[in-house]
C-alpha positions in Angstrom: -10.0 -40.7 -24.6 -9.6 -36.9 -23.3 -9.3 -34.4 -25.9 -5.9 -32.9 -26.2 -5.2 -29.7 -24.2 -5.1 -26.4 -26.8 -1.7 -25.0 -26.7 -3.5 -21.3 -28.2 -5.6 -21.3 -24.8 -3.0 -21.6 -22.8 -0.8 -19.2 -24.2 -3.9 -16.9 -24.1 -4.0 -17.5 -20.0 -0.5 -16.4 -20.0 -1.1 -13.5 -22.1 -4.0 -12.3 -20.7 -3.4 -10.9 -17.7 0.0 -9.1 -19.3 -2.4 -7.0 -21.5 -3.4 -4.0 -19.4 0.3 -3.3 -19.3 0.8 -3.0 -23.2 -0.8 0.7 -23.7 1.3 1.8 -20.7 4.7 0.9 -21.8 3.2 1.5 -25.6 2.7 5.2 -24.1 5.7 5.5 -21.8 7.8 5.5 -25.6 5.7 7.5 -27.7 3.3 10.5 -27.2 -0.6 9.6 -27.0 -1.1 12.1 -29.7 0.9 14.5 -32.1 0.6 18.2 -31.7 -1.2 20.1 -34.0 -2.3 16.8 -35.9 1.3 15.9 -36.5 1.8 12.3 -36.2 3.0 11.1 -33.0 6.6 10.0 -32.9 8.8 7.1 -31.2 10.8 8.3 -28.3 12.4 5.7 -27.4 13.8 6.1 -23.9 13.4 9.6 -24.0 10.7 10.0 -21.6 12.2 7.9 -19.4 15.9 9.9 -19.7 13.5 13.0 -19.0 12.0 11.7 -15.5 15.3 10.3 -14.4 17.1 13.3 -15.2 14.6 15.1 -12.8 15.2 16.6 -9.5 11.5 16.7 -8.6 11.3 12.9 -9.6 13.7 11.3 -7.2 12.3 13.9 -4.3 9.1 12.4 -4.7 10.6 9.1 -5.1 12.2 9.1 -1.8 9.5 10.5 -0.1 7.2 7.8 -1.4 9.3 5.1 -0.4 9.9 6.4 3.2 6.0 7.2 3.4 5.1 3.4 2.4 8.1 2.2 4.5 5.9 4.0 7.7 2.8 3.0 6.6 3.9 -0.7 5.9 5.4 -0.8 9.2 2.8 1.2 11.3 -0.1 -1.6 9.6 1.7 -4.9 10.3 2.1 -3.6 13.8 -1.5 -2.4 14.5 -3.0 -5.4 12.8 -0.7 -7.6 14.4 -1.4 -6.3 18.3 -5.1 -6.4 17.2 -5.1 -9.5 15.9 -3.6 -11.2 18.8 -6.1 -9.2 21.3 -8.9 -10.9 19.4 -7.6 -14.0 20.7 -7.7 -12.5 24.3 -10.6 -11.1 25.1 -14.3 -12.4 25.2 -16.8 -13.0 22.4 -18.8 -9.6 22.3 -15.6 -7.7 22.9 -14.0 -9.8 19.5 -17.7 -9.2 17.6 -17.3 -5.8 17.7 -14.0 -5.0 17.3 -14.3 -7.0 14.2 -17.0 -5.3 12.9 -15.4 -1.9 13.9 -12.5 -2.7 11.9 -14.4 -4.6 8.9 -16.3 -1.4 8.5 -13.2 0.7 8.0 -12.0 -1.9 5.7 -15.3 -1.7 3.7 -15.2 2.1 3.8 -14.2 3.4 0.4 -10.9 5.5 0.3 -12.6 8.7 -0.6 -15.1 8.5 2.0 -12.9 7.7 4.7 -10.2 10.8 3.3 -13.5 13.2 3.8 -14.5 12.0 7.4 -10.9 12.5 8.3 -10.6 15.7 7.1 -13.7 16.7 8.6 -12.9 15.3 11.7 -9.5 17.5 11.4 -10.7 20.4 9.9 -9.4 23.7 11.0 -11.8 25.3 11.8 -14.9 22.9 12.9 -13.1 20.1 13.4 -13.9 17.7 16.3 -10.2 17.0 17.2 -8.7 21.0 17.5 -12.0 21.5 19.6 -11.5 18.4 22.0 -7.3 19.5 22.0 -8.1 23.4 22.2 -6.3 23.6 18.9 -8.4 26.1 17.6 -7.4 26.9 14.2 -4.8 25.0 13.7 -4.1 23.3 10.3 -3.0 19.7 10.3 -2.3 19.5 6.6 -0.2 22.7 6.5 3.1 21.4 8.0 4.5 18.6 5.4 5.5 16.2 8.0 2.3 16.3 10.1 0.5 16.0 7.0 2.4 12.9 6.3 1.3 11.9 9.9 -2.2 12.1 9.4 -2.3 10.8 5.7 -0.4 8.0 6.8 -2.9 7.5 10.0 -5.5 7.2 7.2 -4.2 4.6 5.2 -3.6 2.7 8.2 -6.7 3.0 9.1 -7.8 2.0 5.7 -5.4 -1.4 5.7 -5.2 -2.6 9.6 -8.2 -4.6 9.3 -6.7 -6.7 6.2 -3.5 -7.4 8.3 -5.5 -8.2 11.5 -8.2 -10.9 10.0 -5.5 -12.4 8.0 -3.3 -13.1 11.2 -5.7 -14.0 13.3 -7.4 -16.5 11.0 -3.6 -17.8 11.1 -3.6 -17.7 14.8 -6.7 -19.8 15.3 -5.1 -22.3 12.6 -1.9 -23.0 15.0 -2.6 -26.4 16.9 -3.3 -25.5 20.9 -1.0 -28.4 21.6 2.0 -26.4 20.4 1.3 -23.2 22.7 0.5 -25.6 25.7 3.8 -27.3 25.6 5.8 -23.9 25.2 3.8 -22.5 28.0 5.1 -25.8 29.8 8.7 -25.0 28.9 8.6 -21.8 30.4 8.3 -20.0 27.3 6.4 -16.6 27.8 3.7 -14.9 25.6 6.6 -12.5 23.7 9.3 -15.6 23.5 6.5 -17.7 22.9 4.9 -15.7 19.8 8.5 -14.6 18.4 10.0 -18.2 18.2 6.8 -20.2 17.7 4.0 -18.1 15.9 6.0 -16.3 13.5 7.6 -18.7 11.6 4.3 -20.8 11.6 2.6 -18.0 10.2 5.6 -17.2 7.8 3.4 -17.8 4.6 0.8 -15.6 5.6 2.9 -13.0 7.0 4.6 -13.0 3.6 1.4 -12.2 1.6 0.1 -9.2 4.1 3.6 -7.8 3.8 3.8 -8.1 0.1 0.3 -6.8 0.3 1.1 -3.9 2.5 3.6 -2.8 0.4 1.8 -2.9 -3.1 -1.2 -1.1 -1.6 0.9 1.5 0.3 3.5 2.3 -2.5 0.9 3.1 -5.0 -1.5 5.5 -2.4 -3.2 7.9 -4.5 -6.6 8.9 -3.1 -5.9 9.6 0.6 -2.9 11.9 -0.6 -4.5 13.6 -3.5 -8.1 14.3 -1.6 -6.6 15.4 1.7 -3.6 17.0 0.3 -5.6 18.7 -3.1 -3.2 17.3 -5.2 0.3 16.8 -3.4 0.2 19.5 -1.1 1.9 23.1 -0.7 4.2 23.5 -3.6 4.1 19.5 -4.1 5.4 18.9 -0.3 3.4 15.7 0.5 3.7 14.6 -3.3 3.7 10.9 -4.0 4.5 8.7 -7.1 1.0 8.0 -8.1 -0.1 11.6 -7.7 2.7 13.0 -9.6 2.2 10.5 -12.4 -1.8 11.5 -12.6 -0.2 15.6 -12.3 2.2 14.5 -15.2 -0.2 12.7 -17.3 -3.4 14.7 -16.6 -2.6 17.9 -15.5 0.2 18.5 -18.0 -1.1 16.7 -21.0 2.5 14.7 -20.7 0.8 11.2 -21.1 4.3 9.6 -21.7 5.8 11.0 -19.0 2.6 10.2 -16.6 3.0 5.9 -18.3 6.8 6.0 -17.7 6.3 6.8 -14.1 4.1 4.0 -14.0 6.7 1.5 -15.5 8.8 2.6 -12.8 6.7 2.0 -9.8 5.9 -1.6 -11.2 9.6 -2.3 -11.8 10.4 -1.0 -8.0 7.7 -3.3 -6.9 8.2 -6.4 -8.5 12.1 -6.0 -7.6 11.0 -5.2 -4.1 9.0 -7.9 -4.1 11.4 -10.5 -5.7 14.3 -9.2 -3.2 11.8 -9.6 0.2 10.8 -13.3 -1.2 14.7 -13.8 -2.0 15.6 -13.0 1.6 13.0 -15.1 3.3 14.4 -17.9 1.1 17.8 -17.7 2.4 16.3 -18.2 6.0 15.3 -22.1 5.0 11.6 -21.8 5.8 9.3 -22.9 3.5 6.9 -20.1 2.0 
């Protein structure tokens, strides 16, 4: 006779993933330590009230949303284009492209950011030398800096999209594409009407993953702009939370920002899944 399942084990399995979030939420409503030995006091929603009344928070949030949206769109476009390209080139070019993409994917974010900074260095950068832009600072202007940082983020992220979509394309039956070609469907129509619906579950995964990665970007922004750029012009939420928690020692406020970021990602993910289900397609 099989032993009955222990309900305590099932409950632990459910609670275990939530354990890391508990101290973050706890600090968000209570300072980590009191001042000069004074016991910490319960603040309730005080940190959140302070956060939501801060104009800088809303500015950083808007910048983060815009930056993440642009990075997600660019990552999906580059990854999808290269995935299709992999299906149309020979074996050797396919291996070379895959190796180059995986090399970018496996590079640590810190390493990649430093390499790109050397390439775009004001005085010794190869890009300035090739383009004849002597002394041009790519990180001085807010929009140019965000564009450069976004390029680094896309460079790190597109291989995941490329490899995942390529695997999905390879799983599509050739008979379906041949039938579409016989019916007169061109490459773009076949991709939009046949490939995209069949790849919908995979596209859902890469979109959600890309949104999470790009919304919580930290290393590229912090390393390339020195913590947010001139007067914080390139600040994003993760860097903002880091500076509030560790540079200003406002650990409760930093934790509150982390909780808000998590809530935003959960809401965006649920809304995206709901929108997809309204189309009537299985995910």
